[in-house]
N, CA, C and O atoms as a GROMACS GRO file, in nm:
protein
  340
    1ILE      N    1  -2.636   1.623   0.354
    1ILE     CA    2  -2.706   1.636   0.226
    1ILE      C    3  -2.689   1.509   0.142
    1ILE      O    4  -2.782   1.466   0.074
    2ALA      N    5  -2.569   1.448   0.147
    2ALA     CA    6  -2.543   1.330   0.065
    2ALA      C    7  -2.637   1.216   0.102
    2ALA      O    8  -2.695   1.152   0.015
    3LYS      N    9  -2.652   1.190   0.232
    3LYS     CA   10  -2.736   1.079   0.277
    3LYS      C   11  -2.880   1.096   0.228
    3LYS      O   12  -2.942   1.002   0.181
    4LYS      N   13  -2.932   1.219   0.241
    4LYS     CA   14  -3.070   1.247   0.200
    4LYS      C   15  -3.087   1.231   0.049
    4LYS      O   16  -3.184   1.169   0.004
    5LEU      N   17  -2.994   1.286  -0.029
    5LEU     CA   18  -3.005   1.278  -0.174
    5LEU      C   19  -2.991   1.135  -0.225
    5LEU      O   20  -3.062   1.094  -0.317
    6ILE      N   21  -2.899   1.060  -0.166
    6ILE     CA   22  -2.882   0.921  -0.208
    6ILE      C   23  -3.008   0.841  -0.177
    6ILE      O   24  -3.052   0.761  -0.259
    7ALA      N   25  -3.066   0.863  -0.060
    7ALA     CA   26  -3.189   0.792  -0.023
    7ALA      C   27  -3.303   0.828  -0.118
    7ALA      O   28  -3.377   0.740  -0.161
    8GLU      N   29  -3.318   0.956  -0.150
    8GLU     CA   30  -3.427   0.999  -0.237
    8GLU      C   31  -3.411   0.951  -0.380
    8GLU      O   32  -3.508   0.908  -0.443
    9ASN      N   33  -3.289   0.957  -0.433
    9ASN     CA   34  -3.267   0.927  -0.574
    9ASN      C   35  -3.235   0.781  -0.604
    9ASN      O   36  -3.264   0.732  -0.713
   10LYS      N   37  -3.175   0.713  -0.510
   10LYS     CA   38  -3.135   0.574  -0.533
   10LYS      C   39  -3.216   0.474  -0.453
   10LYS      O   40  -3.208   0.353  -0.477
   11GLY      N   41  -3.294   0.523  -0.358
   11GLY     CA   42  -3.373   0.432  -0.275
   11GLY      C   43  -3.288   0.354  -0.176
   11GLY      O   44  -3.331   0.251  -0.125
   12ILE      N   45  -3.168   0.403  -0.150
   12ILE     CA   46  -3.078   0.337  -0.056
   12ILE      C   47  -3.091   0.407   0.078
   12ILE      O   48  -3.067   0.527   0.088
   13HIS      N   49  -3.128   0.333   0.180
   13HIS     CA   50  -3.149   0.394   0.311
   13HIS      C   51  -3.045   0.350   0.414
   13HIS      O   52  -3.062   0.374   0.533
   14LYS      N   53  -2.938   0.288   0.368
   14LYS     CA   54  -2.830   0.252   0.460
   14LYS      C   55  -2.724   0.362   0.453
   14LYS      O   56  -2.721   0.438   0.357
   15PRO      N   57  -2.639   0.370   0.552
   15PRO     CA   58  -2.536   0.475   0.550
   15PRO      C   59  -2.440   0.458   0.431
   15PRO      O   60  -2.374   0.355   0.420
   16VAL      N   61  -2.433   0.555   0.347
   16VAL     CA   62  -2.342   0.555   0.233
   16VAL      C   63  -2.259   0.681   0.241
   16VAL      O   64  -2.313   0.792   0.247
   17CYS      N   65  -2.129   0.664   0.242
   17CYS     CA   66  -2.041   0.781   0.248
   17CYS      C   67  -2.022   0.837   0.108
   17CYS      O   68  -1.994   0.764   0.013
   18ALA      N   69  -2.038   0.965   0.095
   18ALA     CA   70  -2.017   1.031  -0.034
   18ALA      C   71  -1.872   1.075  -0.043
   18ALA      O   72  -1.815   1.130   0.051
   19ASN      N   73  -1.812   1.051  -0.159
   19ASN     CA   74  -1.676   1.099  -0.180
   19ASN      C   75  -1.682   1.229  -0.262
   19ASN      O   76  -1.789   1.282  -0.288
   20VAL      N   77  -1.567   1.278  -0.300
   20VAL     CA   78  -1.559   1.406  -0.370
   20VAL      C   79  -1.637   1.405  -0.501
   20VAL      O   80  -1.687   1.509  -0.544
   21ASP      N   81  -1.648   1.289  -0.564
   21ASP     CA   82  -1.718   1.281  -0.692
   21ASP      C   83  -1.868   1.307  -0.678
   21ASP      O   84  -1.932   1.352  -0.773
   22PHE      N   85  -1.923   1.281  -0.561
   22PHE     CA   86  -2.065   1.309  -0.538
   22PHE      C   87  -2.092   1.458  -0.552
   22PHE      O   88  -2.193   1.498  -0.610
   23TYR      N   89  -2.002   1.539  -0.500
   23TYR     CA   90  -2.021   1.684  -0.501
   23TYR      C   91  -1.968   1.752  -0.627
   23TYR      O   92  -2.004   1.866  -0.654
   24SER      N   93  -1.884   1.684  -0.703
   24SER     CA   94  -1.824   1.749  -0.820
   24SER      C   95  -1.930   1.791  -0.922
   24SER      O   96  -1.914   1.894  -0.987
   25GLY      N   97  -2.036   1.714  -0.936
   25GLY     CA   98  -2.143   1.752  -1.029
   25GLY      C   99  -2.208   1.884  -0.991
   25GLY      O  100  -2.237   1.966  -1.078
   26PHE      N  101  -2.230   1.905  -0.860
   26PHE     CA  102  -2.285   2.032  -0.814
   26PHE      C  103  -2.191   2.147  -0.848
   26PHE      O  104  -2.234   2.253  -0.895
   27VAL      N  105  -2.063   2.125  -0.823
   27VAL     CA  106  -1.963   2.230  -0.849
   27VAL      C  107  -1.956   2.260  -0.998
   27VAL      O  108  -1.956   2.377  -1.037
   28TYR      N  109  -1.950   2.156  -1.082
   28TYR     CA  110  -1.946   2.177  -1.226
   28TYR      C  111  -2.068   2.258  -1.271
   28TYR      O  112  -2.055   2.350  -1.353
   29SER      N  113  -2.184   2.225  -1.218
   29SER     CA  114  -2.306   2.296  -1.254
   29SER      C  115  -2.299   2.442  -1.212
   29SER      O  116  -2.336   2.531  -1.289
   30MET      N  117  -2.251   2.467  -1.091
   30MET     CA  118  -2.240   2.605  -1.042
   30MET      C  119  -2.139   2.685  -1.124
   30MET      O  120  -2.150   2.807  -1.135
   31LEU      N  121  -2.040   2.616  -1.182
   31LEU     CA  122  -1.940   2.684  -1.265
   31LEU      C  123  -1.989   2.705  -1.408
   31LEU      O  124  -1.920   2.766  -1.490
   32GLY      N  125  -2.109   2.653  -1.438
   32GLY     CA  126  -2.165   2.670  -1.572
   32GLY      C  127  -2.111   2.572  -1.674
   32GLY      O  128  -2.123   2.595  -1.794
   33ILE      N  129  -2.051   2.463  -1.628
   33ILE     CA  130  -1.997   2.362  -1.719
   33ILE      C  131  -2.114   2.277  -1.770
   33ILE      O  132  -2.195   2.230  -1.690
   34PRO      N  133  -2.123   2.255  -1.901
   34PRO     CA  134  -2.233   2.175  -1.956
   34PRO      C  135  -2.231   2.032  -1.901
   34PRO      O  136  -2.124   1.973  -1.882
   35GLU      N  137  -2.348   1.978  -1.877
   35GLU     CA  138  -2.361   1.845  -1.818
   35GLU      C  139  -2.292   1.736  -1.901
   35GLU      O  140  -2.241   1.639  -1.845
   36GLU      N  141  -2.290   1.752  -2.033
   36GLU     CA  142  -2.227   1.650  -2.118
   36GLU      C  143  -2.075   1.645  -2.100
   36GLU      O  144  -2.010   1.552  -2.148
   37LEU      N  145  -2.018   1.743  -2.031
   37LEU     CA  146  -1.874   1.742  -2.005
   37LEU      C  147  -1.839   1.686  -1.866
   37LEU      O  148  -1.721   1.672  -1.834
   38PHE      N  149  -1.938   1.653  -1.785
   38PHE     CA  150  -1.911   1.601  -1.651
   38PHE      C  151  -1.829   1.472  -1.657
   38PHE      O  152  -1.729   1.459  -1.587
   39THR      N  153  -1.871   1.377  -1.740
   39THR     CA  154  -1.801   1.248  -1.749
   39THR      C  155  -1.660   1.264  -1.805
   39THR      O  156  -1.567   1.206  -1.750
   40PRO      N  157  -1.641   1.341  -1.914
   40PRO     CA  158  -1.503   1.362  -1.961
   40PRO      C  159  -1.414   1.427  -1.855
   40PRO      O  160  -1.297   1.391  -1.843
   41LEU      N  161  -1.466   1.522  -1.779
   41LEU     CA  162  -1.387   1.585  -1.673
   41LEU      C  163  -1.349   1.482  -1.567
   41LEU      O  164  -1.236   1.483  -1.517
   42PHE      N  165  -1.442   1.396  -1.532
   42PHE     CA  166  -1.416   1.289  -1.436
   42PHE      C  167  -1.302   1.201  -1.486
   42PHE      O  168  -1.210   1.169  -1.410
   43ALA      N  169  -1.307   1.163  -1.613
   43ALA     CA  170  -1.205   1.075  -1.670
   43ALA      C  171  -1.069   1.144  -1.681
   43ALA      O  172  -0.966   1.085  -1.647
   44ILE      N  173  -1.068   1.268  -1.727
   44ILE     CA  174  -0.943   1.342  -1.741
   44ILE      C  175  -0.871   1.353  -1.608
   44ILE      O  176  -0.749   1.342  -1.601
   45ALA      N  177  -0.948   1.374  -1.501
   45ALA     CA  178  -0.888   1.388  -1.368
   45ALA      C  179  -0.821   1.259  -1.322
   45ALA      O  180  -0.733   1.263  -1.236
   46ARG      N  181  -0.860   1.146  -1.379
   46ARG     CA  182  -0.805   1.018  -1.336
   46ARG      C  183  -0.705   0.957  -1.433
   46ARG      O  184  -0.643   0.855  -1.401
   47MET      N  185  -0.688   1.016  -1.548
   47MET     CA  186  -0.602   0.955  -1.649
   47MET      C  187  -0.459   0.935  -1.603
   47MET      O  188  -0.397   0.834  -1.636
   48SER      N  189  -0.405   1.028  -1.528
   48SER     CA  190  -0.267   1.011  -1.481
   48SER      C  191  -0.257   0.892  -1.386
   48SER      O  192  -0.160   0.816  -1.391
   49GLY      N  193  -0.356   0.874  -1.300
   49GLY     CA  194  -0.357   0.759  -1.209
   49GLY      C  195  -0.373   0.628  -1.283
   49GLY      O  196  -0.303   0.531  -1.254
   50TRP      N  197  -0.465   0.625  -1.379
   50TRP     CA  198  -0.484   0.504  -1.459
   50TRP      C  199  -0.356   0.470  -1.535
   50TRP      O  200  -0.317   0.354  -1.543
   51SER      N  201  -0.291   0.573  -1.591
   51SER     CA  202  -0.166   0.551  -1.666
   51SER      C  203  -0.057   0.498  -1.574
   51SER      O  204   0.017   0.407  -1.612
   52ALA      N  205  -0.047   0.554  -1.456
   52ALA     CA  206   0.054   0.509  -1.360
   52ALA      C  207   0.031   0.363  -1.322
   52ALA      O  208   0.126   0.286  -1.311
   53HIS      N  209  -0.094   0.325  -1.301
   53HIS     CA  210  -0.124   0.186  -1.268
   53HIS      C  211  -0.087   0.093  -1.383
   53HIS      O  212  -0.033  -0.015  -1.361
   54ARG      N  213  -0.117   0.135  -1.504
   54ARG     CA  214  -0.084   0.052  -1.621
   54ARG      C  215   0.067   0.037  -1.636
   54ARG      O  216   0.116  -0.072  -1.662
   55LEU      N  217   0.141   0.148  -1.620
   55LEU     CA  218   0.287   0.140  -1.629
   55LEU      C  219   0.343   0.049  -1.521
   55LEU      O  220   0.434  -0.030  -1.548
   56GLU      N  221   0.291   0.059  -1.401
   56GLU     CA  222   0.335  -0.028  -1.292
   56GLU      C  223   0.308  -0.175  -1.326
   56GLU      O  224   0.391  -0.261  -1.298
   57GLU      N  225   0.193  -0.201  -1.385
   57GLU     CA  226   0.159  -0.337  -1.424
   57GLU      C  227   0.256  -0.390  -1.530
   57GLU      O  228   0.299  -0.505  -1.523
   58LEU      N  229   0.290  -0.307  -1.627
   58LEU     CA  230   0.383  -0.348  -1.732
   58LEU      C  231   0.522  -0.374  -1.677
   58LEU      O  232   0.587  -0.472  -1.713
   59VAL      N  233   0.568  -0.287  -1.589
   59VAL     CA  234   0.702  -0.299  -1.531
   59VAL      C  235   0.712  -0.424  -1.444
   59VAL      O  236   0.817  -0.489  -1.440
   60ASN      N  237   0.605  -0.458  -1.375
   60ASN     CA  238   0.607  -0.570  -1.280
   60ASN      C  239   0.550  -0.699  -1.338
   60ASN      O  240   0.513  -0.789  -1.263
   61GLY      N  241   0.543  -0.709  -1.468
   61GLY     CA  242   0.499  -0.832  -1.532
   61GLY      C  243   0.354  -0.869  -1.502
   61GLY      O  244   0.321  -0.987  -1.494
   62GLY      N  245   0.269  -0.770  -1.487
   62GLY     CA  246   0.127  -0.797  -1.464
   62GLY      C  247   0.092  -0.828  -1.320
   62GLY      O  248  -0.025  -0.853  -1.289
   63LYS      N  249   0.191  -0.827  -1.231
   63LYS     CA  250   0.164  -0.856  -1.090
   63LYS      C  251   0.127  -0.728  -1.016
   63LYS      O  252   0.180  -0.620  -1.044
   64ILE      N  253   0.036  -0.742  -0.924
   64ILE     CA  254  -0.003  -0.629  -0.840
   64ILE      C  255   0.097  -0.621  -0.726
   64ILE      O  256   0.119  -0.718  -0.653
   65VAL      N  257   0.157  -0.506  -0.710
   65VAL     CA  258   0.254  -0.487  -0.603
   65VAL      C  259   0.182  -0.430  -0.482
   65VAL      O  260   0.113  -0.328  -0.491
   66ARG      N  261   0.199  -0.497  -0.372
   66ARG     CA  262   0.139  -0.450  -0.248
   66ARG      C  263   0.250  -0.409  -0.152
   66ARG      O  264   0.359  -0.466  -0.155
   67PRO      N  265   0.224  -0.310  -0.068
   67PRO     CA  266   0.326  -0.269   0.028
   67PRO      C  267   0.360  -0.383   0.123
   67PRO      O  268   0.272  -0.458   0.165
   68ALA      N  269   0.487  -0.396   0.156
   68ALA     CA  270   0.529  -0.497   0.253
   68ALA      C  271   0.485  -0.452   0.392
   68ALA      O  272   0.484  -0.332   0.422
   69PHE      N  273   0.448  -0.547   0.475
   69PHE     CA  274   0.408  -0.511   0.610
   69PHE      C  275   0.444  -0.624   0.705
   69PHE      O  276   0.460  -0.739   0.664
   70LYS      N  277   0.456  -0.590   0.828
   70LYS     CA  278   0.481  -0.688   0.933
   70LYS      C  279   0.384  -0.657   1.046
   70LYS      O  280   0.386  -0.548   1.103
   71TYR      N  281   0.298  -0.753   1.077
   71TYR     CA  282   0.200  -0.733   1.183
   71TYR      C  283   0.270  -0.740   1.318
   71TYR      O  284   0.342  -0.836   1.346
   72VAL      N  285   0.251  -0.640   1.399
   72VAL     CA  286   0.317  -0.634   1.529
   72VAL      C  287   0.216  -0.643   1.644
   72VAL      O  288   0.252  -0.630   1.761
   73GLY      N  289   0.091  -0.664   1.610
   73GLY     CA  290  -0.013  -0.673   1.712
   73GLY      C  291  -0.015  -0.810   1.779
   73GLY      O  292   0.058  -0.901   1.741
   74GLU      N  293  -0.099  -0.820   1.878
   74GLU     CA  294  -0.113  -0.944   1.953
   74GLU      C  295  -0.188  -1.047   1.870
   74GLU      O  296  -0.286  -1.014   1.802
   75HIS      N  297  -0.144  -1.173   1.874
   75HIS     CA  298  -0.209  -1.280   1.799
   75HIS      C  299  -0.340  -1.317   1.868
   75HIS      O  300  -0.346  -1.326   1.990
   76ALA      N  301  -0.444  -1.338   1.790
   76ALA     CA  302  -0.574  -1.380   1.843
   76ALA      C  303  -0.619  -1.505   1.770
   76ALA      O  304  -0.610  -1.513   1.647
   77GLU      N  305  -0.666  -1.601   1.844
   77GLU     CA  306  -0.716  -1.725   1.786
   77GLU      C  307  -0.850  -1.698   1.717
   77GLU      O  308  -0.927  -1.612   1.759
   78TYR      N  309  -0.877  -1.773   1.612
   78TYR     CA  310  -1.004  -1.759   1.540
   78TYR      C  311  -1.118  -1.810   1.628
   78TYR      O  312  -1.107  -1.914   1.693
   79ARG      N  313  -1.228  -1.734   1.630
   79ARG     CA  314  -1.349  -1.776   1.703
   79ARG      C  315  -1.466  -1.779   1.605
   79ARG      O  316  -1.481  -1.689   1.523
   80LYS      N  317  -1.546  -1.882   1.615
   80LYS     CA  318  -1.665  -1.891   1.531
   80LYS      C  319  -1.757  -1.774   1.561
   80LYS      O  320  -1.755  -1.720   1.672
   81MET      N  321  -1.838  -1.735   1.465
   81MET     CA  322  -1.928  -1.621   1.481
   81MET      C  323  -2.019  -1.636   1.603
   81MET      O  324  -2.043  -1.538   1.674
   82ASP      N  325  -2.068  -1.755   1.626
   82ASP     CA  326  -2.159  -1.776   1.740
   82ASP      C  327  -2.090  -1.757   1.875
   82ASP      O  328  -2.155  -1.730   1.975
   83ASP      N  329  -1.956  -1.771   1.877
   83ASP     CA  330  -1.880  -1.758   2.002
   83ASP      C  331  -1.831  -1.616   2.026
   83ASP      O  332  -1.770  -1.588   2.130
   84ARG      N  333  -1.857  -1.527   1.933
   84ARG     CA  334  -1.811  -1.388   1.949
   84ARG      C  335  -1.916  -1.305   2.020
   84ARG      O  336  -2.035  -1.338   2.018
   85HIS      N  337  -1.873  -1.196   2.083
   85HIS     CA  338  -1.969  -1.105   2.146
   85HIS      C  339  -1.948  -0.965   2.103
   85HIS      O  340  -2.020  -0.875   2.146
   0.00000   0.00000   0.00000
């Protein structure tokens, strides 16, 4: 349903994956929630995440903290696009 609706309403005909927010409007409507509350509900659901990101930024001096990782896969040399198959 998402692919068809996105193509019809946005004119986008490439594969676009719909996330939970695509369907939340349908659910809100079925629950009888007024349309003018859709955006505030969207924001309220994310406020804790936004706050956590801001606190993390303040604690870390504005730096983005990324998880540490160690690549354990096989090394591959760079190949130009024309040389790839």
